[in-house]
N, C-alpha and C positions, 0 to 999 in steps of 0.2 A: 609732266611728261615731256620728254624730248621731242621736238618737232624739227626735222631737217630744214635747214635754210639753203641759200644758194651754195652750190658746190664750188670750192676754190680750185684753182688750177692743179694744185697738189693737195690731197686730203689724206692726213695720216690715218684716217679710218680705213683707207684702202689696204693697209698692211695688217689690220686687226680683223680676223675672221669673226663674223657675227657682231661687229661693233654697233650695229643698229639696235641691238638688244641691251646694250649697256645702260646703266643708270645715269641720271642727270649729272652726278658728280664726275663720272668719267667723261661724259660728253663735254662738260666744261673744260676738262683737261685737253681733250682732243681739239676743241676750239682754240684753246690757248696756244697749243703747239702750232696749229695752222696760222694763227695770228702772228706768231714770231717768225714763222717761215716766210710769210708775205712781207714782213718788215725787213728781215735780214737774211733770208734764206740763200740768196745768191752771193752774199759777201763772204769772202774767205775768212777763216779764223784768224789768220795773221793780220789781215786788215782790220777785222772787227775789234781786236784787242789792242793793237799797237798804233793804228792810224789816228792822227789828230782829229778832234771833233769837227774842225772847220772844213775838212774834206769828207768825213764819214757821215756826219749827221744829216747834211742836206740830202744825201742819197736815201737814208732811212725815212726822212720826212716826206720825200716824194712818193714813198710807197704807202703812206697812210690812207689816201683815198681808196686804194685797192681793198684794204681791209675794211674800211667803212662801208663801201658799196656792197660788200659781201655779208654785212651784218656782224662783223667780228670786232668792230669798234663803235662806241657811241660817239656822238658829236661832242658831248661834254661829259667829263668824269664826275663832277659834283656841282653843287650850287655855285661854286666860285668860277665855274666855267673853264677849268684847267684841262682843256682837251689835249690830245697827244702831241699835236704839232706845236702848240704853245709851250708845253713842258720841255720838249726837245730843243726848242728855240731858246728857252731859258738857259739850258746847259750850254748851248752853242754860243750865246751872247756873253755869258759870264766867263767861260774858260775855253775859248776856241782852240788853244794849243794843248789842252789835255787830251789824253786817250782814256779808254776805259781802264787800262792797266794803271795809268797815272792816278786816276780818280780813286780806284779801289785801294791803292797803296797809301792813301791818306791816313795819317795817324788820327783816328777818330777821337781818342781820349784826350789829346792835347788841346786844351781850350786856349784860344788866342783871339782877341777881339777883332783884329784885322782879318785873320783867317776866317772867322765865323761870318763876317759880312759877306764873304764870297761863297762859302760852302753851305751855310744854312738855307739860302734860296735853292741851292742844288738839291739838298735833301728834301725840301718841300715839293719840288718838281718830281723827284723820284717817287715819293709817296703817291702823288697823283697819277703817275704812270702805273704803279702797282694796282691802283683802283680800277684801272682799265685793262688789267691783265697783261701788262707789258713788263717783261722782266729783263733787266740788264744788271750787270755787277755793280756793287756799291760798297762803300766802306762799312765795316762791321765794328761794333764796340768790343768784341772779343778779339784780342790781338792774335791769338793762335788761329782762330777761324779766318781772320783777314789774311794771315800769312798763307794759309792753305788755299784760299781763293787766288791770291797772286801767283802762287806756284802752279796751280792748276791752269790758269790762263797762259802762263809762260810755256808750260809743257805742251798744251794743245796748240799754241801758235807756232811752236818750233817742231813738234812731232807730226802734226797734221795741219800745217799752216795753209795748205792749198785747198783743204776740204771745206765744205760748207755745212751749215745746220741742216738744210734740206737734203743734201746728199747723204747724210747719215741715215735718214729715214727712207730715202729712195732705194737704198741697198736692201731693204727689208721687204720690198714689194714682191708678191708672188711671181716667181720666174725670173727675178732680177739676178744678175751676176754681180759680184762684189770683188773689188781689188783692194779693199781696206785691209791694212796690216793689223795684226793683233795689238801692236803698241799704239796705233792710232785709235783703235776702238777703246783700249784701256784709258787713253788720255781723254777721250770724250766722256767716258763714264766717270772718270775722276772729276771732270769739270761739272758734271751733273751733281755729284755728291757734295762738291764744294759750294754749290749754289751759284755757279757761274752761268750755267745754261738751264733752261727749263726742260724738263722731261715729261712727255705725255704719260708715261707709266707712273705708278704701277696700275695694272689691271689684273684680271685673273686668267690671263693667257700665258701659256708656256713661252718664254722668251729667252731661253738660255742658249741661243744658237752659237755664241762665241765660245763658251766654256764647255758646254755639253758634259759637265761632270754628273749631271742628274741622269740616273739610269732610265728614268721614264721620259726623257726629253722627246717631244714631238711637236712640231710647229702647230700653233693654234690650239693645242690641247688645253682644257681647263686645268688650272693649277693654282692652288692657294698659296704655295710658296712664292709665286711670282706676284702676289699682292702685298708683299712686305714693303711698307712705305720707306723704311730706312735703307734697305739693302735688297732691292729686287734682283731677280735673276741669278746672280752669282753668289748667293748666300753661303755656299759650301766651300768657297775658296776665295782667298784675298789676292793670291798671286796669279799673274797671267801665265798660262802654260807656255812652255817653250815652243817655238815654231818647229 
C-alpha cells in the first residue's frame, strides 16, 4: 500500500485528480517523474542534450542530495555500492567531452577493443542508474531505434530548446496557463516515445488536452484509452493538427 512520503517542491501528483487513490505501480511512476524533475527539471532541453558532461553533470550531481532527502533515491543502488553520484562521476571522468547526444549516437554494434575499454564502464554505470530509477538516453543495439532516439533529441533541443522537463508538467497544473506551441508538445511526446525522456503516464485519467480528438474528452475523467502503455492519449491520430 502506498504511503505518502515528504512532498517535493513540485509534485506531478498535483496534476492528476485523485492520484492518492492510484495503485503502487502508478505511484512508483509518479515518484520517478518527481526524481527526474529534481535532478534535471530546471535544465533546458538544449543544454540537457547538447552540453558536454564536464559542465552538465556536476549540476545534476549537486541535485542528488535533494532527491535523497525526500526519499526518492537510496544511498546505494546495489551491493556494489554504485550510488547515483558515483555512477554519474564515472560518466564524467571517462568522457567529460561527451554530451548525451554524442553518447547515444555511439554505434553499439561495432565492437572494438579500445572503444569497449571506454564504453563498457559507462554502460555498467548506466545500468546502475536504472536500478535507482534514473533514466537518461543511452545507445541501443537496434540501429533504427537508436536513430529515432537521436532524431528525437535533436528535434526537442531545436524545437523546444528553452523548455524544461518540469515546465512540461507545470503547464498541466489546474488553473495554469500554457504558451507551449503544438510543435513543442509534439517534440516532447516524440522524445517520450523514443525513450529519451521518462513519462509518468500512462494512468487511467483523460489526458488528451492537446489533440482533443476524443469526443468524450474531459480533464481528469476516467478513461481506459489513456492507459495504453504504447500510445497514451493521442491513439486516434498520429499527426499534429494544424494550428
